N, C-alpha and C positions, 0 to 999 in steps of 0.2 A: 779310609778307603772310600773311593767314590762309588755312589750308587747309580751313576749315569749309565745309560744303555751303552753297551760296548759294540760299536759298529766296525771300527777299524782295528787292524792288527798293528798296534803301535811298535812293537819290536821289529816287525817287518819293515815298517816305514823307516825306522832308524837304520836297519841293515842295508836297505836300498840306498839311502843317502850316503852311508859310509862307502858303499861299493862305487857310487858315481862321483864321489868327491874329487878324485884326481882328474877326471875329465869333464867336470861340470862346466868349465869355462866355455866349452864348445856348444853348450846347450842352454845357456842362461839368458837367451835373448828375451824370453817372456818375463823372467824375473827382473832383468835390467830395465825393461820398458815400464813395468809396474813400479819399480823403485824410483824411476825418473818422475812418474806421475805423483807419487807420494811426496817426493822432494819439492815438486812444483806447488803442491797444496800447502806445504809448510812455509813457502815463501810468502803466502798470503796472510800469514799470522805474524804480527809484529810484536814479538817478544823473544827473549833469549831462553835457551834450553841447556843450562850448564851440564846437567847429568842426564844422559839419554840411554835408552835400552833398545837394541835391535833384536827382537825375539823371533826365532825361526830364521836366523840370518843367512842360512846356507853359507856360501863362501864370501859374503860381505858386500854385495853390490849396493845395497841401500846404506850400509854402514859407512862405506867410503864417501858417499855423498854427504852423510851427516858429519863425518870427521872433517870435511872440507869447510864446514860452517865455522866462522870465528867464535860464535857463541857457545858451541858445544865443547866443553872443557874435558869431560870424561864420557867415554863411550863404552858401553858393555855390549858385546856381541854374544848371543846365546843361541844354541841350536840343539835339537834332539840328537844330532849326529856329531860326535867329537871330531871326526875327520873333516866335516864341513866347517865347524866352528874354528878349528885350528888355522884356517886360511883367512879368517875375517879380521878386520882391524880392531884396535882398541883392546880392552880387557876381554878375555874370552872365557866362555863357560859352556860346558855341556849341560843343558837344562831341558827338562820336560815341561811343556806348556801346561800340562795338567797338574804339576806339582812344582811351582816356582820356588827357587831357593833364596829369593831376595826379601830383605826386610821391608816392613811397611814404610811408606813415604820415602822411598829411596830415589825416585826419578822425577825429573821435570817433564820428561817426554818418554813415551813408550810407543814404538812403531813395530809393525810386522807386515812382511810382504810375502804372500803366497805360502803360508804355512798353517794357518788356523783351520783350514778346511780339512785337515787330517786329525783334528782333536775330537775325541769322543765327548768329553764333558765341556762343551764350549761355554755354557753359562758359568760353570765353575771357574774356567780359565779366565773369563772376563772379570769375574768378581776378584780373583787374585790380582789381576793386572790393575784393577782400580785401586786396590789396597797398596800396591807398590808405588803408586804415584803420590807425589806431594800434593797438598791441597791446590786446586786450580791447575794441576798438571794435565797434559794433553795425551790422549790415546788416539792413534791414527793407524789403521790397519787395512789391508786389502787381502781378500781371499777369493778363491774360485767359488762360484755359485751359479744359481739360475740354470740356464740352458747350456752350460759349459759342456763341450763335446757331445752335443745332442746328435750331430751327424753320425759320429762313431757309435753311439748308443743304439741308434735306429738301425744302422747297418749290421751291427752284431746281433741284434734281436732278429732281424730278417734272416740272417744266415743260420742262426741256431734253430729257428722254426722250420727251416728247410732241410737241415742236415741232422740236428741232434734230437733226442727224444724229449727235451725240454729246454727251457730258457734259464740261464744262471746269470747272476750279476757279474758283468764284465767291465763295467765302468763305475767308479765310485759315485755315491750320491752326493749332491751338493746342496747347500743351504739356499733357501728362497729369500729374495730381497725383502719380501713382505714380513719375514720373521726377524730380520736383522736388527731393525730399530727396537723391536720389543726386547731382544736379547740385551741390548745396551741398557735399556731402562731397567730391566730385571737385575742387571749387574750393578745398578746404582750410579751409573754415569749421568752427569748433568748435560743438558743441551745435546742429546743424542741425535745423530744424523746418519742415515744409511742411504747410499746411492749406488748405482751400477753403471759401469762403462763396458761396452762390448768391444773386444779385440778379435778380429777375424784374420786368420793366417791362411794363406794359400799354399797348397802342397802339390807336388807332381803326382803323388799317389798316396794311398792309405799307408803303405809300408813306410814312407818317409815320416808321416805323422807318428806312427807307432815307435819308430826309432827315436824320435825326439822325446816322446813321453818316457821312454826308458832312460834316455840320457838325463832328463830332468828329475828322475826318480819320482815320477807322477803316475806310475802304472797302478792298477787296481790292487788295493790292500784291504778290501772288505773281508771281514772274518768268515762270512758265508760264501766266499768265492769258491769255485772249483779249484782244488789243489793241483789237479793234473794239468799239464800244458794244453793249450788250445790245439785241437786236432788240425792237421794241415789242411784237410778238406774244408773244415769250418772257417779257417783263416782266409783261404782263398775265396770262399763264398762271401765272406764279409767284405773283403777288398773289392770284389766285383759289385756287391750291393751298394757300397759307398759310392763307387763311380756312377752306377746307374741312377742312383737317387739324387746325387748332388753335383756331379761334374758340370763345370762351366763349358762354354763353347770352345775354349782353348784346351779343354781336357783336364785342367787343373781342378782340384777339389778344395773347398773351404773347411776350416776347422774353427768352431766358435769357442771363445773363452769369455765368459761373463765374469768380470772382476767386480766384486762387491766391496765397496769402501765403507769402513766404519769409523765414525768420529765421535768422541765423547770426552768430557772433562771430569776430572775428579772434583767432587763438590767443594764449593767455597762460598762464603757469605757475600762476596763481592759480585757474584755472577748474576746475570739477569734472571728474573723470575717471571713466569707467565702471569698475566693479569687475571684477577678474579672474574668469574662470569658476571656479565652485566655492568662491568666497570668502564667499558669503552665510551669515549666521548665523541666519536664520529662513526657514522653508519658505513658499513662495508660498501654499499652502492656508491657513496661519495668518493671513496678511495679508488674504486675501479672505474669511476666515470660512466656508470650504467644506470638503467632504470631499475628501481626496486619493485619486486613482485610479492604480493601477499602469499601466505601459505596456501598451497593447492593450486595457485595460478601458474600456468606454464609460461615460461619466457619464450619469445619467438625464436625460431631456429637461426643460428648464426651461419653465415656463408663460410664454407671451408674450401680452401684452395690447396690442391695437391702440391707438395714441395717439389 
């Protein structure tokens, strides 16, 4: 039994994915875009991945890209939602990221696109993923984080402050990029890297964004959310606040999605190791082509040109 803090209602996440599975194709544009970006990153890695896992596969956008690779001989598609997984390619499994059913050292590659941000025990899930990889196997994932849906969050808060007696969580919390690399290290991955790419989507109005979030099964599933539906008055106040705060000149509104990419390798003796402190044979100033300054001495300001 996990002792991690329970933030998300995981049964509700599964239920919503099941409900949206049949019509997910009309709302998977963000999932498809992130799947393409993960596939592009894999092209930069010159090695085969005979056995691959697509965890949190939804209906298989990323899995289809993996299945098209000649080096992927066996693909396992797994999702919390059985109805989602049933539409994905390869061998299919209904599996919870917090309790993986796979044996240790099963995969050469484990990928995940826009699913891990719904996991309560993310450190535990990453540890399990590390164990399922063969030595020197690759983990590559993308999850929503940072300032994702910051505009909707601000609009909802302003509306509730004006209409409701208090403010309740209406948008799920997201992991910070500063914590992501530490989580990979904590899970035992070698050569951990975390970076973020921002995707901004324009909408005609906030109602269109909310419909997309429902279709993606990405609506609020925080345990401490208000169980009662959002009041009509509060909803319209939020839509108005969204427009007032963020509308562009053409009247359309932006929605921010910060996608945090996580990359790590299962440890192997052949991997590069960091040098011991003091073992460098060249000074950093030589590499950078700049003047070295002693401790406490300030370097002259560098000119900065606005891009």
